[in-house]
A tleap script that builds the chain and sets N, CA, C and O, in Angstrom:
source leaprc.protein.ff14SB
mol = sequence {
  NMET LYS TYR HIE TYR VAL ILE THR VAL GLU
  VAL PRO GLU LEU GLY PHE SER THR ALA ASN
  ASP VAL LEU ASP VAL HIE PRO ASP PHE THR
  ARG SER GLU ILE TYR LYS HIE ALA LEU ASN
  ARG CYS VAL GLN GLN MET LEU ASP SER ALA
  ASP ARG ARG PRO THR ARG ILE THR PRO ILE
  THR ARG PHE TRP THR LEU GLU PRO GLU SER
  LEU VAL CARG
}
set mol.1.N position { -245.833 -74.221 -18.293 }
set mol.1.CA position { -245.368 -74.057 -19.431 }
set mol.1.C position { -245.017 -75.412 -20.196 }
set mol.1.O position { -244.424 -76.288 -19.566 }
set mol.2.N position { -245.284 -75.571 -21.229 }
set mol.2.CA position { -244.967 -76.671 -22.118 }
set mol.2.C position { -243.442 -76.611 -22.598 }
set mol.2.O position { -243.009 -75.595 -23.140 }
set mol.3.N position { -242.657 -77.723 -22.382 }
set mol.3.CA position { -241.436 -78.230 -22.991 }
set mol.3.C position { -241.585 -79.351 -24.179 }
set mol.3.O position { -242.550 -80.107 -24.288 }
set mol.4.N position { -240.437 -79.313 -25.055 }
set mol.4.CA position { -240.274 -80.182 -25.796 }
set mol.4.C position { -238.932 -80.782 -25.635 }
set mol.4.O position { -238.003 -80.018 -25.898 }
set mol.5.N position { -238.617 -81.999 -25.254 }
set mol.5.CA position { -237.247 -82.647 -25.179 }
set mol.5.C position { -236.984 -83.747 -26.556 }
set mol.5.O position { -237.846 -84.374 -27.172 }
set mol.6.N position { -235.861 -83.734 -26.728 }
set mol.6.CA position { -235.428 -85.170 -27.635 }
set mol.6.C position { -234.239 -85.438 -27.080 }
set mol.6.O position { -233.417 -84.576 -26.769 }
set mol.7.N position { -234.065 -86.976 -26.893 }
set mol.7.CA position { -232.900 -87.331 -26.125 }
set mol.7.C position { -232.565 -88.574 -27.090 }
set mol.7.O position { -233.442 -89.277 -27.593 }
set mol.8.N position { -231.239 -88.748 -27.277 }
set mol.8.CA position { -230.881 -90.024 -28.023 }
set mol.8.C position { -229.786 -90.414 -27.035 }
set mol.8.O position { -228.900 -89.634 -26.688 }
set mol.9.N position { -229.923 -91.867 -26.538 }
set mol.9.CA position { -229.232 -92.631 -25.764 }
set mol.9.C position { -228.613 -94.026 -26.359 }
set mol.9.O position { -229.298 -94.736 -27.096 }
set mol.10.N position { -227.297 -94.366 -25.997 }
set mol.10.CA position { -226.775 -95.463 -26.340 }
set mol.10.C position { -226.603 -96.310 -24.734 }
set mol.10.O position { -226.132 -95.869 -23.686 }
set mol.11.N position { -227.099 -97.464 -24.995 }
set mol.11.CA position { -226.801 -98.677 -23.844 }
set mol.11.C position { -226.021 -99.560 -24.685 }
set mol.11.O position { -226.478 -100.105 -25.689 }
set mol.12.N position { -224.512 -99.730 -24.144 }
set mol.12.CA position { -223.854 -100.873 -24.633 }
set mol.12.C position { -224.590 -101.964 -24.766 }
set mol.12.O position { -225.613 -102.017 -24.083 }
set mol.13.N position { -224.292 -103.017 -25.600 }
set mol.13.CA position { -225.033 -104.272 -25.656 }
set mol.13.C position { -226.568 -104.102 -26.204 }
set mol.13.O position { -227.203 -105.119 -26.484 }
set mol.14.N position { -227.085 -102.961 -26.335 }
set mol.14.CA position { -228.532 -102.896 -26.785 }
set mol.14.C position { -228.623 -102.068 -27.798 }
set mol.14.O position { -229.421 -102.415 -28.668 }
set mol.15.N position { -227.875 -100.762 -28.015 }
set mol.15.CA position { -227.720 -100.187 -29.255 }
set mol.15.C position { -228.123 -98.433 -28.743 }
set mol.15.O position { -227.816 -97.907 -27.673 }
set mol.16.N position { -228.870 -97.828 -29.866 }
set mol.16.CA position { -229.417 -96.609 -29.639 }
set mol.16.C position { -230.891 -96.567 -29.782 }
set mol.16.O position { -231.596 -97.318 -30.457 }
set mol.17.N position { -231.264 -95.506 -28.994 }
set mol.17.CA position { -232.707 -95.153 -28.900 }
set mol.17.C position { -232.883 -93.521 -28.736 }
set mol.17.O position { -232.160 -92.770 -28.082 }
set mol.18.N position { -233.961 -93.210 -29.456 }
set mol.18.CA position { -234.175 -92.004 -29.353 }
set mol.18.C position { -235.599 -91.739 -28.767 }
set mol.18.O position { -236.446 -92.567 -29.100 }
set mol.19.N position { -235.966 -90.817 -28.025 }
set mol.19.CA position { -237.306 -90.599 -27.306 }
set mol.19.C position { -237.487 -89.033 -27.487 }
set mol.19.O position { -236.465 -88.346 -27.514 }
set mol.20.N position { -238.764 -88.414 -27.616 }
set mol.20.CA position { -239.210 -87.255 -27.559 }
set mol.20.C position { -240.501 -87.111 -27.099 }
set mol.20.O position { -241.379 -87.875 -27.501 }
set mol.21.N position { -240.770 -86.079 -26.170 }
set mol.21.CA position { -242.255 -85.746 -25.855 }
set mol.21.C position { -242.302 -84.469 -25.258 }
set mol.21.O position { -241.254 -83.920 -24.918 }
set mol.22.N position { -243.509 -83.882 -25.075 }
set mol.22.CA position { -243.894 -82.642 -24.780 }
set mol.22.C position { -244.305 -82.644 -23.211 }
set mol.22.O position { -245.225 -83.390 -22.875 }
set mol.23.N position { -243.813 -82.029 -22.465 }
set mol.23.CA position { -244.029 -82.021 -20.932 }
set mol.23.C position { -244.984 -80.665 -20.666 }
set mol.23.O position { -244.847 -79.700 -21.418 }
set mol.24.N position { -245.735 -80.637 -19.814 }
set mol.24.CA position { -246.366 -79.475 -19.164 }
set mol.24.C position { -245.807 -79.535 -17.700 }
set mol.24.O position { -246.173 -80.270 -16.782 }
set mol.25.N position { -244.670 -78.422 -17.714 }
set mol.25.CA position { -243.711 -78.528 -16.502 }
set mol.25.C position { -244.186 -77.520 -15.671 }
set mol.25.O position { -244.446 -76.370 -16.024 }
set mol.26.N position { -244.305 -78.053 -14.408 }
set mol.26.CA position { -244.207 -76.902 -13.198 }
set mol.26.C position { -243.319 -76.161 -13.112 }
set mol.26.O position { -242.261 -76.399 -13.694 }
set mol.27.N position { -243.490 -75.105 -12.397 }
set mol.27.CA position { -242.255 -73.816 -12.607 }
set mol.27.C position { -241.329 -74.420 -11.395 }
set mol.27.O position { -240.301 -73.804 -11.116 }
set mol.28.N position { -241.602 -75.386 -10.805 }
set mol.28.CA position { -240.547 -75.912 -9.613 }
set mol.28.C position { -239.726 -77.180 -10.275 }
set mol.28.O position { -238.877 -77.725 -9.569 }
set mol.29.N position { -239.899 -77.540 -11.273 }
set mol.29.CA position { -239.302 -78.721 -11.655 }
set mol.29.C position { -238.092 -78.153 -12.331 }
set mol.29.O position { -238.166 -77.081 -12.932 }
set mol.30.N position { -236.893 -78.896 -12.244 }
set mol.30.CA position { -235.782 -78.263 -12.697 }
set mol.30.C position { -235.199 -79.107 -14.230 }
set mol.30.O position { -235.687 -80.144 -14.679 }
set mol.31.N position { -234.352 -78.532 -14.669 }
set mol.31.CA position { -233.700 -78.944 -15.830 }
set mol.31.C position { -233.623 -80.540 -15.615 }
set mol.31.O position { -234.330 -81.427 -16.092 }
set mol.32.N position { -232.666 -80.596 -14.846 }
set mol.32.CA position { -231.970 -82.010 -14.297 }
set mol.32.C position { -233.266 -83.022 -14.239 }
set mol.32.O position { -233.367 -84.015 -14.959 }
set mol.33.N position { -234.044 -82.695 -13.463 }
set mol.33.CA position { -235.231 -83.761 -13.110 }
set mol.33.C position { -236.145 -84.031 -14.649 }
set mol.33.O position { -236.783 -85.067 -14.839 }
set mol.34.N position { -236.074 -83.058 -15.520 }
set mol.34.CA position { -236.680 -83.260 -16.777 }
set mol.34.C position { -235.743 -84.288 -17.481 }
set mol.34.O position { -236.240 -85.220 -18.115 }
set mol.35.N position { -234.435 -84.136 -17.381 }
set mol.35.CA position { -233.479 -84.995 -18.141 }
set mol.35.C position { -233.709 -86.458 -17.576 }
set mol.35.O position { -234.056 -87.462 -18.198 }
set mol.36.N position { -233.426 -86.309 -16.247 }
set mol.36.CA position { -233.722 -87.818 -15.592 }
set mol.36.C position { -235.062 -88.687 -16.089 }
set mol.36.O position { -235.060 -89.858 -16.469 }
set mol.37.N position { -236.080 -87.884 -15.993 }
set mol.37.CA position { -237.134 -88.349 -16.783 }
set mol.37.C position { -237.004 -89.046 -18.057 }
set mol.37.O position { -237.193 -90.250 -18.228 }
set mol.38.N position { -236.585 -87.983 -19.150 }
set mol.38.CA position { -236.348 -88.323 -20.432 }
set mol.38.C position { -235.318 -89.628 -20.549 }
set mol.38.O position { -235.618 -90.481 -21.383 }
set mol.39.N position { -234.313 -89.788 -19.877 }
set mol.39.CA position { -233.606 -90.802 -19.748 }
set mol.39.C position { -233.928 -91.869 -19.467 }
set mol.39.O position { -233.591 -92.783 -20.219 }
set mol.40.N position { -234.621 -92.124 -18.399 }
set mol.40.CA position { -235.420 -93.267 -17.754 }
set mol.40.C position { -236.690 -93.800 -18.711 }
set mol.40.O position { -237.179 -94.929 -18.665 }
set mol.41.N position { -236.993 -92.989 -19.360 }
set mol.41.CA position { -238.255 -93.142 -20.475 }
set mol.41.C position { -237.352 -93.946 -21.840 }
set mol.41.O position { -237.808 -94.942 -22.401 }
set mol.42.N position { -236.255 -93.417 -22.157 }
set mol.42.CA position { -235.530 -93.585 -23.132 }
set mol.42.C position { -234.914 -95.034 -23.128 }
set mol.42.O position { -234.888 -95.839 -24.058 }
set mol.43.N position { -234.348 -95.185 -21.653 }
set mol.43.CA position { -233.675 -96.624 -21.362 }
set mol.43.C position { -234.755 -97.764 -21.255 }
set mol.43.O position { -234.635 -98.883 -21.755 }
set mol.44.N position { -235.912 -97.274 -20.469 }
set mol.44.CA position { -237.275 -98.265 -20.390 }
set mol.44.C position { -237.718 -98.730 -21.803 }
set mol.44.O position { -238.063 -99.898 -21.980 }
set mol.45.N position { -237.711 -98.035 -22.573 }
set mol.45.CA position { -238.231 -98.161 -24.091 }
set mol.45.C position { -237.253 -98.948 -24.742 }
set mol.45.O position { -237.669 -99.635 -25.675 }
set mol.46.N position { -235.965 -99.014 -24.448 }
set mol.46.CA position { -235.199 -99.829 -24.816 }
set mol.46.C position { -235.174 -101.443 -24.513 }
set mol.46.O position { -234.918 -102.378 -25.272 }
set mol.47.N position { -235.530 -101.425 -23.149 }
set mol.47.CA position { -235.475 -102.529 -22.540 }
set mol.47.C position { -236.655 -103.198 -22.643 }
set mol.47.O position { -236.505 -104.415 -22.534 }
set mol.48.N position { -237.903 -102.796 -22.834 }
set mol.48.CA position { -239.141 -103.040 -23.318 }
set mol.48.C position { -238.866 -104.112 -24.489 }
set mol.48.O position { -239.083 -105.323 -24.442 }
set mol.49.N position { -238.317 -103.335 -25.583 }
set mol.49.CA position { -238.103 -104.082 -26.997 }
set mol.49.C position { -237.204 -104.908 -27.232 }
set mol.49.O position { -237.111 -105.545 -28.281 }
set mol.50.N position { -236.240 -105.001 -26.017 }
set mol.50.CA position { -234.947 -105.875 -26.257 }
set mol.50.C position { -235.171 -107.462 -26.185 }
set mol.50.O position { -236.122 -107.912 -25.545 }
set mol.51.N position { -234.397 -108.180 -26.765 }
set mol.51.CA position { -234.510 -109.543 -26.500 }
set mol.51.C position { -234.010 -110.257 -25.531 }
set mol.51.O position { -234.187 -111.432 -25.209 }
set mol.52.N position { -233.210 -109.219 -24.999 }
set mol.52.CA position { -232.218 -109.976 -23.809 }
set mol.52.C position { -232.052 -108.548 -23.081 }
set mol.52.O position { -232.333 -107.430 -23.513 }
set mol.53.N position { -231.450 -108.978 -21.705 }
set mol.53.CA position { -231.000 -107.865 -20.928 }
set mol.53.C position { -229.685 -107.822 -20.858 }
set mol.53.O position { -229.052 -108.853 -20.631 }
set mol.54.N position { -228.994 -106.469 -21.068 }
set mol.54.CA position { -227.560 -106.494 -20.668 }
set mol.54.C position { -227.267 -106.698 -19.453 }
set mol.54.O position { -228.074 -106.512 -18.543 }
set mol.55.N position { -225.832 -107.191 -19.250 }
set mol.55.CA position { -225.669 -107.616 -17.754 }
set mol.55.C position { -225.244 -106.211 -16.944 }
set mol.55.O position { -225.045 -106.187 -15.730 }
set mol.56.N position { -225.153 -105.199 -17.708 }
set mol.56.CA position { -224.763 -103.845 -17.038 }
set mol.56.C position { -225.378 -102.878 -18.159 }
set mol.56.O position { -225.149 -102.910 -19.368 }
set mol.57.N position { -226.399 -101.825 -17.295 }
set mol.57.CA position { -227.023 -100.842 -18.089 }
set mol.57.C position { -226.303 -99.644 -17.640 }
set mol.57.O position { -226.342 -99.149 -16.513 }
set mol.58.N position { -225.683 -99.268 -18.596 }
set mol.58.CA position { -224.862 -97.691 -18.181 }
set mol.58.C position { -224.913 -97.065 -19.614 }
set mol.58.O position { -224.151 -97.187 -20.574 }
set mol.59.N position { -226.296 -96.212 -19.400 }
set mol.59.CA position { -226.522 -95.476 -20.637 }
set mol.59.C position { -225.570 -94.270 -20.904 }
set mol.59.O position { -224.934 -93.746 -19.989 }
set mol.60.N position { -225.497 -93.836 -22.257 }
set mol.60.CA position { -224.518 -92.964 -22.395 }
set mol.60.C position { -225.408 -92.032 -23.249 }
set mol.60.O position { -225.986 -92.549 -24.205 }
set mol.61.N position { -225.597 -90.582 -22.982 }
set mol.61.CA position { -226.494 -89.794 -23.603 }
set mol.61.C position { -225.650 -89.113 -24.766 }
set mol.61.O position { -224.620 -88.456 -24.612 }
set mol.62.N position { -226.260 -89.386 -25.889 }
set mol.62.CA position { -225.569 -88.839 -27.289 }
set mol.62.C position { -225.927 -87.565 -27.771 }
set mol.62.O position { -225.300 -86.819 -28.523 }
set mol.63.N position { -227.163 -87.404 -27.164 }
set mol.63.CA position { -227.920 -86.043 -27.834 }
set mol.63.C position { -229.035 -85.855 -26.697 }
set mol.63.O position { -229.641 -86.776 -26.149 }
set mol.64.N position { -229.188 -84.489 -26.448 }
set mol.64.CA position { -230.260 -83.997 -25.489 }
set mol.64.C position { -230.501 -82.581 -25.775 }
set mol.64.O position { -229.534 -81.840 -25.947 }
set mol.65.N position { -231.686 -82.139 -25.842 }
set mol.65.CA position { -232.206 -80.849 -25.853 }
set mol.65.C position { -233.328 -80.881 -25.354 }
set mol.65.O position { -233.961 -81.937 -25.356 }
set mol.66.N position { -233.907 -79.581 -24.737 }
set mol.66.CA position { -234.801 -79.174 -23.932 }
set mol.66.C position { -235.348 -77.784 -24.439 }
set mol.66.O position { -234.646 -76.834 -24.095 }
set mol.67.N position { -236.281 -77.527 -25.067 }
set mol.67.CA position { -236.846 -76.071 -25.514 }
set mol.67.C position { -238.302 -76.007 -25.285 }
set mol.67.O position { -239.081 -76.958 -25.347 }
set mol.68.N position { -238.591 -74.733 -25.002 }
set mol.68.CA position { -240.104 -74.392 -24.781 }
set mol.68.C position { -240.735 -75.012 -25.921 }
set mol.68.O position { -240.047 -75.273 -26.908 }
set mol.69.N position { -242.002 -75.284 -25.897 }
set mol.69.CA position { -242.793 -75.868 -26.951 }
set mol.69.C position { -243.075 -74.804 -27.917 }
set mol.69.O position { -242.823 -74.929 -29.115 }
set mol.70.N position { -243.635 -73.679 -27.361 }
set mol.70.CA position { -244.239 -72.536 -28.369 }
set mol.70.C position { -242.990 -71.896 -28.975 }
set mol.70.O position { -241.883 -71.722 -28.466 }
set mol.71.N position { -243.415 -71.612 -30.106 }
set mol.71.CA position { -242.415 -71.008 -30.931 }
set mol.71.C position { -242.529 -69.292 -30.865 }
set mol.71.O position { -241.702 -68.478 -31.273 }
set mol.72.N position { -243.655 -69.078 -30.302 }
set mol.72.CA position { -243.947 -67.391 -30.151 }
set mol.72.C position { -243.975 -67.215 -28.707 }
set mol.72.O position { -244.336 -68.167 -28.014 }
set mol.73.N position { -243.601 -65.991 -28.112 }
set mol.73.CA position { -243.524 -65.669 -26.734 }
set mol.73.C position { -244.411 -64.637 -26.524 }
set mol.73.O position { -244.545 -64.158 -25.398 }
savepdb mol mol.pdb
quit
């Protein structure tokens, strides 16, 4: 089944970033595994575009949602 997520993360010294994606999720995946994937992707996106690396990377999740991609059941 496909799921869509949106996550907004703040990393002090770097700012905010929002990421979204549609994942084809295996039935054995957990919500927390998808959250960790989304968080890592969002933080990596910030680091890839940063001019400098902060001394400490402590992401703060400001928004997180995970919903089935299909609007029809």
